N, C-alpha and C positions, 0 to 999 in steps of 0.2 A: 787389699786385705779382705779376707772373708771371715764370716763367723765360723767358729769351730768349738765343738764340745767333745767330750771323751769318745763317744761312739758315733756321733753324727747320724743317728737313726732317721732323722728328718732333715731335709734341706729345703731352702726356699728363698723368698725375697721379703723385703720390708720397705715400706715407704712411710713418710711422716710429714706433717705440716707443723711448722714451728709455732709455738704458742704466740698469741697476739702480743702479750706482754714482753716477750723476748724479741720478736720480729720487729716491733716498732722501735725498739731501742737501738738495735744494731743491724737491722736488715734481715731478710728472710733467707739467711744462709748461715754458714758456720761462724761468721763474725758475730751474729746475734747470740749464738751460744757462748762464744768467747767472752762477750760482754757480761753475760749472766755469771759465768765462772770467774770473772775478773782475771782473765788470762793475761800474762805479760806478753802483749803482742809485739813488743820490741824484740823479744827473743824468740817467741813461738808463733808459728802460723798454723791456725787450726785447719785440719783437713778432714776430720771425721769424729764420730762419737761411737763408743762401744758400750752397750748395756749388756750385763751378764748376770745370770743367776736367777734363782727363785727364792731360795732361803740363803741369805748372805748376799743380797743383790749388790752389784757394783757398777759404777759409772767411770769410764776412762775417756779422756779427751785425746784424740789422735792428732799429733802435731809434728810439724817440721821444726826441729831445733836449729835455728839459724846460726848459733854459736858453734855447734858441733858439725854442721854441714860443711862440705867442701864443694869446689866447682865440679868435681867428679861425681859426688854422691850426696843426696840429701839425707840427713840423719833424722829418721822418724822415730818418735817416742810415743808410747802409750802411757799417758799420765793419769794415774789413778786419782780419783776425786772422792773425798770422804762425804758420803751421803748420810745426812742426819735422819731424814725421814724417807725411808725406802718407798713407802706407799704413795707419797705425794710427788716424787720427783718426775714421774711420767707426765702427770697433769701439769706440772710447772713447765716442763720442757716442750711438750707437744700439745697442739690443738687436736690433732688426729694422728693415730698410729695404726698401721695395717700390716700384719704379719701373715704370710701365707706359707704353709709348710706342706711338703709331700714326702713320700718314701724316698730314701736316699738314692735308690737305683731307678727311680721312675723317670724316664726320658720322654714320656708321652704327655701326661696331664699337666705338668708345669707350663707347657706351651699352649694350652687351650684355655678357654674361658667358659664359665657356666652358661647354660641356656635360660635358666629360670632361677629366681630366688624364692624359696619356700620356707615355711616355719616347721620346726621339729614337731611341735604340738599338733600340726595338721595330720601327722602320720603315726604318732606315738602317744600313748596315754602317760600322763604324769601321775605322781603319787597323790596329788590333790584331787584328781578326777576319779580315782579308784574308790 
């Protein structure tokens, strides 16, 4: 499963560290998130999480539905979860979250790393300085 939006103008990668509060309760993996969401683990096996949107933010838990799965094919569901406080859910779920995006047709720079970390203000004036 890959992230997808209407035009996919940018593509990239994301990594995250689970929040200490969640990791300690269920492990530093999808099971820790399953505990937070109180997922029925007898029926569902968590395999991922999807965060979508900016205005109208949503969270979905990606799961294997054991009751719908067969020996030939796992039945995977994207289970929407009602988020009461959109602004806090990222802080609740993750200790750190890193998203890197590049132009969708760029095959060069996504495979390279930067040589130096600098500050924007070292090279640009801000409104406060004017």
